[in-house]
C-alpha positions as CSV (number, residue, x, y, z in Angstrom):
1,M,69.0,101.9,56.7
2,G,70.6,99.8,59.4
3,I,72.5,101.0,62.5
4,I,75.9,100.3,61.1
5,E,75.1,102.3,57.9
6,K,73.9,105.2,60.0
7,I,77.1,105.1,62.1
8,R,79.2,105.2,58.9
9,E,77.2,108.0,57.5
10,I,77.7,110.1,60.6
11,E,81.4,109.3,60.7
12,A,81.7,110.4,57.1
13,E,79.9,113.7,57.9
14,M,82.3,114.3,60.9
15,A,85.3,113.6,58.6
16,R,84.0,116.2,56.1
17,T,83.3,118.9,58.8
18,Q,86.1,121.3,59.6
19,K,87.0,121.5,63.3
20,N,86.7,125.1,64.5
21,K,84.8,127.2,67.0
22,A,81.7,127.5,64.9
23,T,81.3,123.7,64.3
24,E,82.2,122.3,67.7
25,Y,78.5,122.3,68.7
26,H,77.5,120.4,65.6
27,L,80.4,117.9,66.1
28,G,79.3,117.4,69.7
29,Q,75.8,116.5,68.6
30,L,77.2,114.0,66.0
31,K,79.3,112.3,68.7
32,A,76.3,111.9,70.9
33,K,74.3,110.4,68.0
34,I,77.1,107.9,67.3
35,A,77.3,106.9,71.0
36,K,73.5,106.3,71.1
37,L,73.6,104.1,67.9
38,R,76.6,102.1,69.3
39,T,74.7,101.4,72.5
40,Q,71.7,100.2,70.4
41,L,74.1,98.0,68.4
42,L,75.2,96.2,71.6
43,E,71.7,95.6,72.9
44,P,70.1,92.2,72.0
45,P,67.4,92.3,69.3
46,K,63.9,92.8,70.4
47,G,61.9,89.6,71.0
48,S,65.0,87.5,71.7
49,S,64.6,85.2,74.7
50,G,68.2,84.5,75.6
51,G,71.5,86.4,75.7
52,G,72.8,84.8,72.5
53,E,75.7,82.5,71.9
54,G,78.8,83.2,74.0
55,F,81.8,81.6,75.6
56,E,81.0,79.7,78.8
57,V,83.9,80.3,81.1
58,T,83.4,80.0,84.9
59,K,85.3,82.5,87.0
60,F,88.1,80.9,89.0
61,G,91.0,82.1,91.2
62,H,91.8,85.5,92.6
63,G,91.9,87.4,89.3
64,R,91.0,87.1,85.7
65,V,93.3,88.2,82.7
66,A,92.1,88.2,79.1
67,L,94.5,87.9,76.1
68,I,93.3,90.1,73.2
69,G,95.0,90.6,69.9
70,F,95.0,90.0,66.1
71,P,95.3,86.4,64.8
72,S,98.7,84.7,64.8
73,V,100.5,87.0,67.3
74,G,101.3,84.3,69.8
75,K,98.4,84.3,72.3
76,S,98.0,80.5,72.4
77,T,101.8,80.0,72.8
78,L,101.9,82.5,75.6
79,L,99.1,80.7,77.4
80,T,100.9,77.4,77.1
81,M,104.2,78.9,78.3
82,L,102.7,80.6,81.4
83,T,100.1,78.1,82.5
84,G,101.0,74.7,81.0
85,T,97.6,74.4,79.5
86,H,97.7,73.1,75.9
87,S,96.2,75.6,73.4
88,E,96.6,74.6,69.8
89,A,99.1,76.8,67.9
90,A,99.7,76.7,64.2
91,S,101.1,78.8,61.4
92,Y,97.7,79.8,60.0
93,E,95.2,82.4,61.3
94,F,92.2,81.7,63.6
95,T,93.7,78.5,65.1
96,T,91.8,79.2,68.3
97,L,88.1,79.2,67.8
98,T,86.8,79.3,71.4
99,C,87.9,80.5,74.8
100,I,90.6,78.4,76.5
101,P,91.3,79.0,80.2
102,G,94.5,78.4,82.1
103,I,95.7,79.0,85.7
104,I,98.9,81.0,86.6
105,H,100.3,80.2,90.1
106,Y,102.2,83.3,91.1
107,N,102.9,84.7,94.6
108,D,100.7,82.2,96.4
109,T,97.7,83.2,94.2
110,K,95.8,81.7,91.3
111,I,95.2,83.9,88.3
112,Q,92.9,82.8,85.5
113,L,94.3,83.5,82.0
114,L,91.9,83.3,79.1
115,D,93.1,82.7,75.5
116,L,90.5,84.3,73.2
117,P,90.1,84.0,69.4
118,G,91.8,86.7,67.4
119,I,89.8,89.8,66.6
120,I,89.8,91.7,63.4
121,E,88.9,95.2,62.3
122,G,85.2,95.6,62.6
123,A,84.9,93.3,65.7
124,S,82.7,95.8,67.5
125,E,80.1,95.4,64.7
126,G,80.1,91.6,65.2
127,K,82.7,90.4,62.6
128,G,84.6,87.3,63.5
129,R,82.8,86.6,66.8
130,G,84.1,90.0,67.9
131,R,81.3,90.7,70.3
132,Q,81.7,87.5,72.2
133,V,85.4,88.0,72.6
134,I,84.9,91.6,73.8
135,A,82.1,90.5,76.2
136,V,84.6,88.1,77.9
137,A,87.2,90.8,78.1
138,K,84.7,93.1,79.9
139,S,84.3,90.5,82.6
140,S,88.1,90.4,83.2
141,D,90.1,92.4,85.8
142,I,92.9,93.3,83.3
143,V,93.6,93.0,79.6
144,L,96.8,91.8,78.0
145,M,96.9,93.2,74.5
146,V,99.3,90.9,72.6
147,L,100.9,92.6,69.6
148,D,103.4,91.5,66.9
149,A,106.6,93.6,67.3
150,S,107.5,93.1,63.7
151,K,104.2,94.6,62.4
152,S,103.2,98.3,62.2
153,E,102.1,100.3,65.2
154,G,98.7,100.8,63.6
155,H,97.5,97.4,65.0
156,R,97.5,98.9,68.5
157,Q,95.4,101.9,67.5
158,I,92.9,99.6,65.6
159,L,92.5,97.3,68.7
160,T,92.1,100.2,71.0
161,S,89.4,101.9,68.8
162,E,87.5,98.5,68.5
163,L,87.4,98.2,72.3
164,E,86.5,101.8,72.8
165,A,83.6,101.4,70.4
166,V,81.9,98.9,72.7
167,G,82.5,100.9,75.9
168,L,85.9,99.7,77.1
169,R,88.3,102.5,78.3
170,L,91.9,101.3,78.6
171,N,94.2,102.8,81.1
172,K,91.9,105.6,81.9
173,R,90.1,106.7,85.1
174,P,86.4,107.7,85.2
175,P,85.9,111.4,84.5
176,Q,85.2,113.7,87.5
177,I,81.8,114.7,86.3
178,Y,78.7,114.5,88.6
179,F,75.5,113.8,86.6
180,K,72.0,113.1,88.0
181,K,68.7,113.1,86.3
182,K,65.8,115.0,87.9
183,K,62.0,115.1,87.4
184,T,61.7,118.9,87.3
185,G,63.8,122.0,87.6
186,G,65.5,122.1,84.2
187,I,69.3,121.7,83.6
188,S,71.7,122.9,86.2
189,F,75.2,123.4,84.8
190,N,78.2,124.1,87.2
191,S,81.9,123.7,87.2
192,T,84.6,124.0,89.9
193,L,87.3,125.2,87.4
194,P,87.5,127.0,84.0
195,L,86.5,124.7,81.1
196,T,88.2,124.8,77.7
197,H,86.5,121.9,75.9
198,V,82.8,122.1,76.9
199,D,80.6,125.1,77.6
200,E,77.0,125.3,78.8
201,K,75.4,125.5,75.4
202,L,77.2,122.4,74.1
203,C,76.2,120.5,77.3
204,Y,72.6,121.5,76.7
205,Q,72.7,120.3,73.1
206,I,74.1,116.9,74.0
207,L,71.6,116.4,76.8
208,H,68.7,117.4,74.5
209,E,70.0,114.8,72.0
210,Y,69.4,112.2,74.7
211,K,66.0,113.7,75.4
212,I,67.1,114.8,78.9
213,H,65.6,118.2,79.9
214,N,65.9,118.0,83.7
215,A,69.4,117.2,85.1
216,E,72.2,118.3,87.4
217,V,75.7,118.5,85.9
218,L,78.9,119.4,87.8
219,F,82.4,119.4,86.2
220,R,85.2,118.7,88.7
221,E,87.9,118.6,86.0
222,D,88.5,120.0,82.5
223,A,86.8,117.1,80.7
224,T,86.1,116.7,77.0
225,V,82.8,116.1,75.1
226,D,83.6,112.3,74.9
227,D,84.0,112.2,78.7
228,L,80.6,113.9,79.1
229,I,78.9,111.4,76.7
230,D,80.5,108.5,78.6
231,V,79.0,109.7,81.9
232,I,75.6,110.2,80.4
233,E,75.7,106.7,78.8
234,G,76.7,105.2,82.1
235,N,77.8,101.8,80.7
236,R,81.5,102.4,80.2
237,K,84.1,100.1,81.9
238,Y,87.5,101.4,82.8
239,M,90.2,98.7,82.8
240,K,93.9,98.4,83.1
241,C,95.7,97.2,80.0
242,V,99.3,95.9,79.4
243,Y,100.7,96.0,75.9
244,V,102.7,92.8,75.3
245,Y,105.0,92.9,72.2
246,N,105.8,89.4,71.1
247,K,108.4,88.2,68.5
248,I,111.2,90.6,69.6
249,D,113.8,88.1,68.3
250,V,113.0,89.2,64.7
251,I,113.7,92.9,65.1
252,G,116.7,95.0,66.0
253,I,117.8,96.0,69.5
254,D,117.0,99.7,68.9
255,D,113.4,98.9,68.1
256,V,113.1,96.6,71.2
257,D,114.5,99.4,73.4
258,K,112.0,101.9,71.9
259,L,109.0,99.5,72.5
260,A,110.1,98.6,76.0
261,R,110.2,102.3,77.0
262,Q,106.6,103.0,76.1
263,P,104.2,103.2,79.1
264,S,102.4,100.0,80.2
265,S,104.4,98.0,77.7
266,V,106.4,94.7,78.0
267,V,108.5,93.1,75.3
268,I,108.7,89.2,75.2
269,S,109.7,86.4,72.9
270,C,107.7,83.1,73.2
271,N,110.1,81.5,70.8
272,L,113.2,82.1,73.0
273,K,111.3,82.3,76.3
274,L,112.5,85.8,77.0
275,N,111.3,88.3,79.7
276,F,108.4,86.2,81.1
277,D,109.3,87.1,84.7
278,R,109.0,90.8,83.9
279,L,105.6,90.2,82.2
280,L,104.3,88.4,85.3
281,A,105.6,91.2,87.6
282,K,104.0,93.9,85.5
283,M,100.7,92.0,85.5
284,W,100.8,91.6,89.3
285,E,101.5,95.3,89.7
286,E,98.6,96.4,87.5
287,M,96.1,94.0,89.1
288,G,96.9,95.4,92.6
289,L,96.2,92.1,94.5
290,V,96.7,92.3,98.3
291,R,97.7,89.1,100.2
292,V,96.7,89.1,103.9
293,Y,97.9,86.3,106.2
294,T,95.8,85.2,109.3
295,K,97.3,84.8,112.8
296,P,95.4,82.7,115.3
297,Q,95.7,84.0,118.9
298,G,98.8,82.6,120.6
299,Q,100.1,80.9,117.4
300,Q,102.4,81.6,114.5
301,P,100.9,83.2,111.4
302,D,99.7,80.9,108.6
303,F,101.8,81.9,105.6
304,A,100.6,78.9,103.5
305,D,97.1,80.1,102.5
306,P,96.6,83.9,102.3
307,V,93.3,85.8,101.9
308,V,93.6,87.7,98.6
309,L,91.8,91.0,98.3
310,S,91.7,93.6,95.6
311,A,90.2,97.1,95.1
312,D,88.2,95.9,92.1
313,R,86.7,92.9,93.9
314,G,85.2,94.3,97.1
315,G,88.0,96.4,98.6
316,C,91.0,96.1,100.9
317,T,89.8,97.2,104.3
318,V,89.6,95.1,107.5
319,E,85.9,94.9,107.0
320,D,86.3,93.5,103.5
321,F,88.8,91.0,105.0
322,C,86.3,89.9,107.6
323,N,83.5,89.6,105.0
324,H,85.8,87.4,102.9
325,I,86.2,85.0,105.8
326,H,82.5,85.0,106.8
327,R,79.7,87.5,106.6
328,S,78.7,87.2,110.3
329,L,82.2,87.9,111.5
330,V,82.0,91.7,111.3
331,K,79.5,92.1,114.1
332,D,81.7,90.0,116.5
333,V,84.9,91.9,115.9
334,K,86.2,94.0,118.8
335,Y,89.4,95.1,117.2
336,V,92.2,93.7,115.0
337,L,96.0,93.5,115.5
338,V,97.9,94.3,112.3
339,W,101.6,93.6,111.5
340,G,103.0,94.8,108.1
341,I,103.4,97.8,105.8
342,S,100.1,99.4,106.7
343,A,100.9,99.4,110.5
344,R,102.7,102.3,112.1
345,H,104.0,100.1,114.9
346,Y,103.9,96.3,115.6
347,P,101.2,95.3,116.4
348,Q,98.8,98.1,115.7
349,H,95.2,98.1,117.1
350,C,92.9,98.9,114.1
351,G,89.2,99.2,113.4
352,L,87.2,98.0,110.5
353,G,88.1,101.0,108.3
354,H,91.8,100.3,108.2
355,V,93.2,99.8,104.7
356,L,95.4,96.7,104.4
357,Q,98.6,96.4,102.3
358,D,100.2,93.4,100.6
359,E,101.6,90.7,102.9
360,D,100.0,92.1,106.1
361,V,99.4,89.8,109.0
362,V,96.1,90.2,110.8
363,Q,94.8,88.8,114.1
364,I,91.1,89.3,114.9
365,V,90.0,89.8,118.5
366,K,86.3,89.0,119.0
367,K,84.0,90.5,121.6
368,K,83.4,88.6,124.8
369,E,79.9,87.5,125.6
370,K,78.3,89.6,128.3
371,E,78.1,87.8,131.7
372,E,74.7,87.9,133.2
373,G,74.2,88.7,136.9
374,G,76.7,91.5,137.4
375,R,80.5,91.5,137.9
376,G,82.8,91.2,140.9
377,R,81.1,91.3,144.3
378,F,77.8,92.1,142.6
379,K,77.9,88.7,140.8
380,S,75.2,86.3,142.0
381,H,76.3,82.6,142.0
382,T,72.9,81.3,143.0
383,T,70.7,79.6,140.4
384,A,67.5,80.2,142.4
385,T,64.7,82.2,140.9
386,A,64.6,85.9,141.7
387,R,61.0,86.1,143.0
388,I,59.8,84.3,146.1
389,A,56.5,83.5,144.5
390,D,58.3,81.6,141.8
391,R,60.2,79.4,144.1
392,E,59.3,75.8,144.4
393,K,57.4,75.1,147.6
394,K,58.6,72.4,149.8
395,A,56.4,69.5,150.7
396,P,54.8,69.8,154.2
397,L,56.5,67.9,157.0
398,K,54.9,64.6,158.0
399,T,53.7,64.5,161.6
C-alpha cells in the first residue's frame, strides 16, 4: 500500500468516527499519522541524487509574489497588465506550462511577480506539476490567490486545503507553543492558561506517535491539536495571502460588494482594467516593505534610490540597515540621526536597535579614529623615538 492510499484510508476512518469527548484522543492520533505521511510524501525518494525537476527562477528585486489559482482564471493576463511581460493567454486550460517572471515597479521598489501554471485538486500529491508550483510558492514573500468571481466559493477552500496539505499556512501566525526535545527526563507538560482543545493525555499520545518520549512542552495560548502537530513537525511556513477575485464584470453589483467586504480580498477585472491600483496598494500593505533614504553629512537626502528592508528579509532595525549597505559598517557606527515617522523629534539620535519605519531618512555618524600621543597639551608633536637608546647616533665630529 502506497503513502497516498494510507492517507486516504486514515481520512476515511476519520470521516466515519463521531466527534465527541471519548474519540478526541483517537482522532488526535489519526491527525498525527496523516501529518507524518504527508511529510514523507514531500521528501525525495531514497537513492535520488538531485532535487528533481523544478522551475528555475532567480530571485530578483525587493520582494517576490506568486500567482496561484485554477487554470483559466486570468493569472497570465494579470501578469501582462501589471508588469508588461508577455505571458500567453488563451481560452483553453493549462496555457501556461512553466513559471514566467515579471517585474512590478511600485513606490521606488522592484517586486518580482511569478505567473505559475494552474493547479488542480490533488496538486499536493503531485498531480499536474502541483509540487513544483507549490515549491515556488513557498519561496515567495506573499501569495496572490487568483479566483474566478463567477465560479463557486468552493474553489477557495480546495486551493487552501491543497496548500495546507504541503505545510503552507495562509494568513496565520505561528502558534505560541514552546517545544524542545530532551535526552532524558520524560515529557514535561505545562500551560500558562486553561486549555479547552488539548490536555496532557492527548499531548502524550501525539508525542508517542512521533516516538518522542523526552520533551518539554509549554502552551502560551489555547491552541488546537493541529497547532501542536505543526510545532512538532517544524517544517510549516506561515505566509500572507491576498484573495484576488477576477472577472467581476460578469456578476451583479451585490455579489461584487459581498466579495469585496471579505477579509484580505480584492475584486478586479482584467478585461475592463478595473481596481488594479487597489490591488497594488493591498499587496504593498501585506508585504510590509520599508523604504529608508540615506543622507550624506552636510548634503540633501538621496530620494532616488532607497534601501528597502522588510521583516521577512532580515529585519527593519538600524543594524539591519547598516548590514544591507556593508557588513563591516556596523562596528564603525557611533550613532545615527533619523528623520521620519519612527523619530520622536527631528533629528533623533538612535542606536543600532532602533526600528525604522517607511520613508525614514537616516544619516550615519561613524567613530573617529583614536589619535595617538595624547590630546591637548599632552599631545607630542615630535616624531623622534621614545627611548634614548633607540635614537640614531650622530657621526663624530672631524678634528
